[in-house]
BALO-727454 format. One record per residue (C-alpha): residue number from 0; residue in three letters; chain; x, y, z. Coordinates in nm, 3 decimals. Each point is the difference from the previous one (the first is absolute). Layout:
N
   i  aa ch       u       v       w
 NUM ALA  A       X       Y       Z
...
//
This chain:
408
   i  aa ch       u       v       w
   0 MET  A   4.320  -2.239   0.592
   1 ALA  A  -0.174  -0.336   0.069
   2 LEU  A   0.175  -0.029   0.259
   3 ASN  A  -0.079   0.272   0.169
   4 GLN  A  -0.390  -0.091  -0.130
   5 ALA  A  -0.007  -0.360   0.110
   6 LEU  A   0.194   0.158   0.367
   7 SER  A  -0.333   0.207  -0.015
   8 GLY  A  -0.278  -0.269  -0.073
   9 ILE  A   0.158  -0.196   0.324
  10 ASN  A  -0.025   0.299   0.216
  11 ALA  A  -0.364   0.006  -0.097
  12 ALA  A  -0.074  -0.285   0.008
  13 GLN  A   0.131  -0.064   0.317
  14 ALA  A  -0.194   0.336   0.150
  15 ASP  A  -0.270  -0.203  -0.147
  16 LEU  A   0.035  -0.293   0.192
  17 ASN  A   0.059   0.173   0.326
  18 VAL  A  -0.377   0.195   0.034
  19 ILE  A  -0.104  -0.346  -0.120
  20 SER  A   0.188  -0.157   0.231
  21 ASN  A  -0.125   0.263   0.277
  22 ASN  A  -0.376  -0.069  -0.087
  23 ILE  A   0.039  -0.347   0.036
  24 ALA  A   0.154   0.052   0.374
  25 ASN  A  -0.295   0.231   0.088
  26 ALA  A  -0.292  -0.236  -0.152
  27 GLY  A  -0.105  -0.064   0.341
  28 THR  A   0.059   0.359   0.144
  29 VAL  A  -0.283   0.182   0.102
  30 GLY  A  -0.112   0.247  -0.189
  31 PHE  A   0.283   0.019  -0.292
  32 LYS  A   0.009   0.134  -0.287
  33 GLY  A   0.193  -0.144  -0.262
  34 SER  A   0.275   0.213  -0.269
  35 ALA  A   0.046  -0.065  -0.347
  36 ALA  A   0.344   0.113  -0.131
  37 GLN  A  -0.005   0.225  -0.300
  38 PHE  A   0.288   0.013  -0.259
  39 ALA  A   0.044   0.260  -0.347
  40 GLU  A   0.269  -0.015  -0.258
  41 VAL  A   0.363   0.200   0.026
  42 TYR  A   0.124   0.201  -0.285
  43 ALA  A   0.382   0.071   0.022
  44 VAL  A  -0.072   0.304  -0.239
  45 THR  A  -0.297   0.280   0.068
  46 GLY  A  -0.324   0.037  -0.185
  47 LEU  A   0.088   0.247  -0.238
  48 ASN  A   0.305  -0.201  -0.140
  49 LEU  A  -0.169  -0.315  -0.024
  50 SER  A   0.049  -0.142  -0.361
  51 SER  A  -0.251  -0.268  -0.145
  52 VAL  A   0.219  -0.274   0.106
  53 ALA  A   0.127   0.082   0.326
  54 VAL  A   0.040  -0.285   0.214
  55 GLY  A  -0.116   0.041   0.361
  56 SER  A   0.252  -0.074   0.324
  57 GLY  A  -0.171  -0.244   0.204
  58 ALA  A  -0.304   0.042   0.225
  59 ASN  A  -0.014   0.201   0.303
  60 LEU  A  -0.267  -0.075   0.350
  61 THR  A  -0.228   0.343   0.021
  62 ASP  A  -0.228  -0.141   0.244
  63 VAL  A  -0.136  -0.177   0.234
  64 GLN  A  -0.347   0.063   0.049
  65 GLN  A  -0.245  -0.093   0.208
  66 GLN  A  -0.301  -0.224  -0.035
  67 PHE  A  -0.309   0.125   0.230
  68 ALA  A  -0.219  -0.230  -0.133
  69 GLN  A  -0.258  -0.124   0.299
  70 GLY  A   0.112  -0.378   0.156
  71 ASP  A  -0.188  -0.239   0.109
  72 LEU  A  -0.208   0.039   0.331
  73 GLU  A   0.040  -0.230   0.234
  74 THR  A  -0.184  -0.113   0.285
  75 THR  A   0.141  -0.008   0.375
  76 ASN  A  -0.230   0.129   0.255
  77 GLY  A   0.167   0.195   0.172
  78 SER  A  -0.168   0.265   0.188
  79 LEU  A   0.328   0.282  -0.085
  80 ASP  A   0.072  -0.210  -0.391
  81 MET  A  -0.133   0.254  -0.217
  82 ALA  A   0.036   0.064  -0.391
  83 ILE  A  -0.073   0.284  -0.273
  84 SER  A  -0.221  -0.144  -0.265
  85 GLY  A   0.029   0.238  -0.296
  86 ASN  A   0.198   0.303   0.064
  87 GLY  A   0.190   0.190   0.258
  88 PHE  A   0.246  -0.082   0.230
  89 PHE  A   0.044  -0.034   0.387
  90 ILE  A   0.121   0.307   0.188
  91 VAL  A   0.320  -0.123   0.217
  92 ASN  A   0.208   0.253   0.247
  93 SER  A   0.323  -0.145   0.237
  94 GLY  A   0.095   0.344   0.091
  95 SER  A   0.158   0.167  -0.315
  96 GLY  A  -0.227   0.061  -0.230
  97 ASP  A  -0.319  -0.179  -0.175
  98 GLN  A   0.083  -0.322  -0.226
  99 TYR  A  -0.259  -0.211  -0.187
 100 THR  A  -0.074  -0.350  -0.035
 101 ARG  A  -0.249  -0.254  -0.144
 102 ASP  A   0.060  -0.267   0.313
 103 GLY  A  -0.258   0.012   0.213
 104 SER  A   0.146  -0.274   0.241
 105 PHE  A  -0.028   0.217   0.286
 106 HIS  A   0.024  -0.062   0.421
 107 GLU  A  -0.013   0.141   0.292
 108 ASP  A   0.317   0.095   0.214
 109 ALA  A   0.044   0.079   0.398
 110 ASN  A  -0.141   0.312  -0.024
 111 GLY  A  -0.316  -0.091  -0.157
 112 ASN  A   0.108   0.178  -0.319
 113 VAL  A  -0.076  -0.218  -0.351
 114 VAL  A   0.300   0.025  -0.151
 115 THR  A   0.179  -0.256  -0.298
 116 ALA  A   0.251  -0.259  -0.009
 117 SER  A   0.294   0.246   0.050
 118 GLY  A  -0.152   0.181   0.231
 119 ALA  A  -0.195   0.336  -0.157
 120 ASN  A  -0.293   0.137   0.100
 121 LEU  A  -0.314  -0.026  -0.243
 122 GLN  A  -0.151   0.348  -0.011
 123 VAL  A  -0.389   0.072   0.049
 124 TYR  A  -0.257   0.308  -0.018
 125 PRO  A  -0.019   0.074   0.334
 126 PRO  A  -0.360  -0.018   0.134
 127 ASN  A  -0.134   0.354   0.122
 128 ALA  A  -0.281   0.103   0.215
 129 ALA  A  -0.331   0.010  -0.308
 130 GLY  A   0.019  -0.371  -0.041
 131 GLY  A   0.201   0.018  -0.319
 132 PHE  A   0.366   0.012  -0.052
 133 ASN  A   0.286   0.269  -0.062
 134 THR  A   0.099  -0.044  -0.333
 135 SER  A   0.258   0.320   0.060
 136 THR  A   0.257  -0.167   0.195
 137 LEU  A   0.106  -0.352   0.026
 138 THR  A   0.105  -0.201   0.332
 139 ASN  A   0.148  -0.335   0.110
 140 LEU  A  -0.317  -0.250   0.045
 141 GLN  A   0.016  -0.130   0.360
 142 LEU  A  -0.218  -0.263   0.142
 143 ASN  A  -0.182   0.094   0.301
 144 THR  A   0.138  -0.292   0.223
 145 ALA  A  -0.120   0.161   0.383
 146 GLN  A  -0.330  -0.118   0.067
 147 SER  A  -0.375   0.156  -0.127
 148 ALA  A  -0.055   0.199   0.252
 149 ALA  A  -0.343  -0.072   0.240
 150 THR  A  -0.322   0.223  -0.103
 151 PRO  A  -0.212  -0.037   0.317
 152 THR  A  -0.408  -0.104  -0.066
 153 SER  A  -0.210   0.309   0.043
 154 THR  A  -0.319  -0.107  -0.195
 155 ILE  A  -0.219  -0.292  -0.083
 156 SER  A  -0.228  -0.083  -0.189
 157 ILE  A  -0.268  -0.244   0.027
 158 SER  A  -0.257  -0.127  -0.222
 159 SER  A  -0.258  -0.235   0.153
 160 ASN  A  -0.368  -0.111   0.064
 161 LEU  A  -0.101   0.004   0.324
 162 PRO  A  -0.341  -0.199   0.016
 163 ALA  A  -0.333   0.174   0.022
 164 GLY  A  -0.168  -0.220   0.193
 165 ALA  A   0.243  -0.084   0.275
 166 SER  A  -0.117   0.018   0.359
 167 LEU  A   0.166   0.168   0.268
 168 PRO  A   0.272  -0.103   0.151
 169 VAL  A  -0.142  -0.285   0.340
 170 ASP  A   0.290   0.191   0.236
 171 THR  A  -0.053   0.388  -0.035
 172 THR  A   0.355   0.031   0.162
 173 PHE  A   0.220   0.053  -0.336
 174 SER  A   0.351  -0.248   0.095
 175 PRO  A   0.219  -0.118  -0.200
 176 THR  A  -0.007  -0.276   0.137
 177 ASP  A  -0.346  -0.077   0.038
 178 THR  A  -0.101  -0.125  -0.334
 179 ASN  A  -0.405   0.033   0.155
 180 SER  A   0.089   0.377  -0.057
 181 TYR  A   0.064   0.059  -0.321
 182 ASN  A  -0.151  -0.108  -0.307
 183 ASN  A   0.288   0.000  -0.295
 184 ALA  A   0.417   0.095  -0.017
 185 SER  A   0.256   0.034  -0.255
 186 SER  A   0.365  -0.019   0.079
 187 LEU  A   0.299   0.169  -0.148
 188 THR  A   0.306   0.037   0.078
 189 VAL  A   0.164   0.332   0.019
 190 TYR  A   0.300   0.236   0.009
 191 ASP  A   0.228   0.234   0.254
 192 SER  A   0.197   0.233  -0.138
 193 GLN  A   0.305  -0.241   0.006
 194 GLY  A  -0.183  -0.205  -0.208
 195 GLY  A  -0.090  -0.253   0.320
 196 SER  A  -0.321  -0.150  -0.080
 197 HIS  A  -0.284  -0.019   0.250
 198 SER  A  -0.348  -0.225  -0.013
 199 ALA  A  -0.275   0.204  -0.011
 200 THR  A  -0.366  -0.156  -0.011
 201 VAL  A  -0.321   0.245  -0.049
 202 TYR  A  -0.278  -0.143   0.240
 203 TYR  A  -0.366   0.070  -0.150
 204 VAL  A  -0.249   0.049   0.243
 205 LYS  A  -0.392   0.058  -0.148
 206 THR  A  -0.190   0.254   0.236
 207 GLY  A  -0.306   0.025  -0.178
 208 ASN  A  -0.155   0.036  -0.293
 209 ASN  A   0.231   0.111  -0.269
 210 THR  A   0.222   0.066   0.200
 211 TRP  A   0.346  -0.099   0.160
 212 ASN  A   0.346   0.043   0.214
 213 ALA  A   0.326  -0.064  -0.165
 214 ASN  A   0.243  -0.106   0.301
 215 LEU  A   0.387   0.006  -0.108
 216 TYR  A   0.258  -0.158   0.207
 217 ILE  A   0.351  -0.040  -0.063
 218 ASP  A   0.235  -0.252   0.135
 219 GLY  A  -0.335  -0.018   0.298
 220 ASN  A  -0.022   0.399   0.069
 221 SER  A  -0.294   0.149  -0.099
 222 ALA  A   0.039   0.285  -0.229
 223 GLY  A  -0.404   0.119   0.044
 224 THR  A  -0.281  -0.040  -0.157
 225 ALA  A  -0.178   0.180  -0.284
 226 ALA  A  -0.373   0.001  -0.112
 227 LEU  A  -0.133  -0.147  -0.314
 228 THR  A  -0.334   0.053  -0.166
 229 PHE  A  -0.193  -0.122  -0.307
 230 ASN  A  -0.302   0.073  -0.186
 231 SER  A  -0.243  -0.210  -0.072
 232 ALA  A   0.136  -0.071  -0.301
 233 GLY  A   0.252  -0.111   0.190
 234 ALA  A   0.282   0.249  -0.205
 235 LEU  A   0.211   0.183   0.337
 236 THR  A  -0.124   0.374   0.084
 237 SER  A   0.194   0.071   0.264
 238 PRO  A   0.299   0.091   0.031
 239 ALA  A  -0.047   0.155  -0.323
 240 ASN  A   0.310  -0.002  -0.090
 241 GLY  A   0.015  -0.384   0.083
 242 ASN  A   0.322   0.126   0.245
 243 LEU  A   0.052  -0.199   0.337
 244 SER  A   0.252   0.182   0.239
 245 PHE  A   0.163  -0.187   0.248
 246 THR  A   0.287   0.025   0.271
 247 PRO  A   0.244  -0.238  -0.035
 248 THR  A   0.183  -0.094   0.361
 249 GLN  A   0.378   0.093  -0.042
 250 PRO  A   0.243  -0.281  -0.088
 251 THR  A   0.236  -0.037   0.342
 252 ASN  A   0.325  -0.034  -0.255
 253 GLY  A   0.053   0.369  -0.081
 254 ALA  A  -0.183  -0.082  -0.332
 255 THR  A  -0.315   0.203  -0.037
 256 LEU  A  -0.357  -0.082  -0.132
 257 PRO  A  -0.178   0.308  -0.211
 258 THR  A  -0.281   0.164   0.220
 259 PRO  A  -0.230   0.009  -0.128
 260 MET  A  -0.029  -0.291  -0.215
 261 THR  A  -0.299  -0.025  -0.269
 262 VAL  A  -0.198  -0.253  -0.101
 263 ASN  A  -0.201   0.028  -0.275
 264 VAL  A  -0.326  -0.226   0.008
 265 SER  A  -0.164   0.245  -0.342
 266 ASN  A  -0.032  -0.304  -0.219
 267 THR  A  -0.157  -0.233   0.291
 268 THR  A  -0.384  -0.080  -0.018
 269 GLN  A  -0.271  -0.145   0.218
 270 PHE  A  -0.153  -0.278  -0.193
 271 GLY  A  -0.214  -0.265   0.053
 272 THR  A   0.266  -0.229  -0.106
 273 ALA  A   0.235  -0.212   0.313
 274 TYR  A   0.304   0.251   0.070
 275 ALA  A   0.312   0.013  -0.248
 276 PRO  A   0.328   0.126   0.118
 277 GLY  A   0.025   0.116  -0.354
 278 THR  A   0.389   0.161  -0.052
 279 ILE  A   0.160   0.208   0.212
 280 ASN  A   0.326   0.166  -0.086
 281 GLN  A   0.231   0.218   0.213
 282 ASN  A   0.283   0.229  -0.084
 283 GLY  A   0.274  -0.088   0.181
 284 TYR  A   0.280  -0.251  -0.063
 285 GLU  A   0.291  -0.141   0.167
 286 ALA  A   0.387   0.129  -0.089
 287 GLY  A   0.071  -0.185  -0.300
 288 VAL  A   0.379  -0.093  -0.172
 289 LEU  A   0.098  -0.035  -0.375
 290 GLU  A  -0.141  -0.306  -0.123
 291 ASN  A   0.036   0.105  -0.367
 292 VAL  A   0.091   0.204  -0.239
 293 GLU  A  -0.231   0.071  -0.317
 294 ILE  A   0.078   0.166  -0.346
 295 GLY  A  -0.208   0.147  -0.244
 296 THR  A   0.011  -0.007  -0.415
 297 ASP  A   0.096   0.393   0.069
 298 GLY  A   0.268  -0.068   0.277
 299 THR  A  -0.232   0.071   0.234
 300 VAL  A   0.134  -0.133   0.355
 301 THR  A  -0.217  -0.123   0.252
 302 ALA  A   0.106  -0.142   0.359
 303 VAL  A  -0.247  -0.249   0.118
 304 TYR  A  -0.017  -0.049   0.379
 305 SER  A  -0.138  -0.313   0.246
 306 ASN  A  -0.258   0.248   0.172
 307 ASN  A  -0.115  -0.023  -0.392
 308 GLN  A   0.077   0.452  -0.059
 309 THR  A   0.205   0.023  -0.307
 310 THR  A   0.224   0.333  -0.015
 311 GLN  A   0.162   0.167  -0.364
 312 LEU  A   0.355  -0.007   0.067
 313 GLY  A   0.076   0.152  -0.408
 314 GLN  A  -0.019  -0.032  -0.332
 315 ILE  A   0.308  -0.159  -0.178
 316 ALA  A   0.094   0.275  -0.232
 317 VAL  A   0.129  -0.084  -0.383
 318 ALA  A   0.247   0.138  -0.237
 319 ASN  A  -0.024   0.042  -0.368
 320 PHE  A   0.314   0.122  -0.306
 321 ALA  A  -0.101   0.199  -0.324
 322 ASN  A   0.319  -0.216  -0.101
 323 LEU  A   0.049  -0.316   0.158
 324 GLN  A   0.358  -0.108  -0.165
 325 GLY  A   0.151   0.350   0.156
 326 LEU  A  -0.024  -0.166   0.337
 327 GLN  A   0.287  -0.194   0.175
 328 GLN  A   0.041  -0.272   0.144
 329 VAL  A   0.135   0.017   0.385
 330 GLY  A   0.009  -0.368   0.095
 331 ASN  A  -0.198  -0.205   0.270
 332 ASN  A  -0.302   0.060  -0.295
 333 ASN  A   0.018   0.354  -0.014
 334 TRP  A  -0.020   0.296  -0.216
 335 VAL  A   0.059   0.328   0.036
 336 ALA  A  -0.089   0.291  -0.195
 337 THR  A   0.195   0.254  -0.226
 338 GLN  A   0.059   0.305  -0.244
 339 ALA  A  -0.144  -0.310  -0.285
 340 SER  A  -0.255  -0.167   0.163
 341 GLY  A  -0.153   0.289   0.149
 342 THR  A  -0.158   0.161   0.299
 343 ALA  A  -0.224  -0.310   0.147
 344 VAL  A  -0.369   0.057  -0.014
 345 LEU  A  -0.158  -0.078   0.297
 346 GLY  A  -0.398  -0.163   0.057
 347 SER  A  -0.227  -0.279   0.164
 348 ALA  A  -0.017  -0.311  -0.137
 349 SER  A  -0.302  -0.098  -0.200
 350 THR  A  -0.057   0.336  -0.122
 351 GLY  A   0.160   0.202  -0.337
 352 GLN  A   0.305  -0.177  -0.145
 353 TYR  A   0.058  -0.205   0.309
 354 GLY  A  -0.097  -0.417   0.040
 355 ASP  A  -0.139  -0.161   0.255
 356 ILE  A   0.139  -0.114   0.358
 357 GLU  A  -0.026  -0.364   0.052
 358 GLN  A   0.040  -0.116   0.355
 359 GLY  A   0.144  -0.351   0.083
 360 GLN  A   0.173  -0.013  -0.380
 361 LEU  A   0.313   0.075  -0.106
 362 GLU  A   0.159   0.090  -0.370
 363 THR  A   0.248  -0.206  -0.134
 364 SER  A   0.264   0.087  -0.234
 365 ASN  A  -0.082   0.039  -0.318
 366 THR  A   0.320  -0.218  -0.090
 367 SER  A  -0.159  -0.324   0.163
 368 ASP  A  -0.072  -0.165  -0.270
 369 THR  A   0.292  -0.089  -0.110
 370 THR  A  -0.063  -0.154  -0.339
 371 ALA  A   0.058   0.331  -0.172
 372 GLN  A   0.300   0.072   0.173
 373 LEU  A   0.163  -0.316  -0.133
 374 VAL  A  -0.063   0.027  -0.341
 375 ASP  A   0.150   0.365   0.016
 376 MET  A   0.306  -0.176   0.186
 377 ILE  A   0.027  -0.281  -0.243
 378 GLN  A   0.017   0.300  -0.336
 379 ALA  A   0.228   0.234   0.215
 380 GLN  A   0.210  -0.340   0.051
 381 GLN  A   0.033  -0.023  -0.356
 382 ASN  A   0.048   0.335  -0.063
 383 TYR  A   0.315  -0.014   0.231
 384 GLN  A   0.111  -0.377  -0.116
 385 ALA  A  -0.035   0.184  -0.431
 386 ASN  A   0.169   0.305   0.114
 387 SER  A   0.315  -0.185   0.182
 388 GLN  A   0.020  -0.258  -0.348
 389 MET  A  -0.017   0.304  -0.217
 390 LEU  A   0.334   0.154   0.260
 391 GLY  A   0.194  -0.358  -0.052
 392 THR  A  -0.090   0.009  -0.386
 393 VAL  A   0.209   0.356  -0.009
 394 SER  A   0.215  -0.106   0.181
 395 SER  A   0.090  -0.327  -0.167
 396 LEU  A  -0.043   0.241  -0.328
 397 ASP  A   0.277   0.233   0.207
 398 GLN  A   0.232  -0.269   0.033
 399 ALA  A  -0.012  -0.130  -0.353
 400 LEU  A   0.079   0.365  -0.122
 401 PHE  A   0.304  -0.004   0.259
 402 GLN  A   0.155  -0.279  -0.126
 403 ALA  A   0.052   0.048  -0.346
 404 VAL  A   0.075   0.331   0.071
 405 ASP  A   0.247  -0.197   0.173
 406 ARG  A   0.092  -0.242  -0.301
 407 SER  A   0.025   0.289  -0.201
//
């Protein structure tokens, strides 16, 4: 019996060393969760026949328990690197069902999909028409690598001050090339339907007390003239809604400019101070290319384009389980759900039981501090040596007994 006991102890110590070795081997693996060997004593008789002097038959490996403690977060500044601070798993899919991981080292593949190192697609809730996300379904996160579509300029807003004390222009016939035919001018850039830029200028001509004309020219072509009227306090009275309507000449490159083009001057004044162009805004913009991806702590993924436009691409879905120990490891830093773990409970980061998603960070292995692993290894090594010594001692006793029998 002692031989079997010693042998079971050696096997148990060997299993412990294997588990510890795997923990140390993965000390640098992103999102890795270490394990601990669990053992139990073995008896050769059933519980009903156990006596107070029964001697056990050794040790047996009963379980390799996973340790889901949080690993340290390490800053990488990679826009697609993510870590979950708190509970939850990223959901990935390689075409054969959902898997779950704490490894947030994602990258973009040739098709614009955000994937793991093994090629599994990160799963998100898709955006819906209402501006939120459809949490009833999951889809692959794909970065919109095409250009952001251009928007033509349809409205220009100008907040300026026209000088009340200005004199009438010397030349009574307006011409954009004759500086004596207008009082002031403001320039801006407008965009056509293809995102092409055009130079626009508004020329202000005083026509009388409290009355002005605004002349809009685009690429040197007249888009029309509109009148402005102010009251004695310098506030705009006409047009009542502040909207001036212009008809721009269409480009010759196949693109179009909106007709009419509205210039809103409701915040324009006529005070006794000097001319002030103030602020000029327009609602058009050129086509843009993807410059960056921003990921919020709630998992909202936003594409940022070079034309300062943004688009929400989805919200990263996270999962949790009733029994984490029931998850089955399948390699590549992934787990799958089992009957023991229970069905995945899906949700959004920063809500309820789920932690925050941190962009530009990765969760290190929770065995990255190898000091504790080395201490465990020394203890397992001592257990192995002690059981080996016991095996040698029993063997020596058996040999002595056989020799005594032979002599008799």
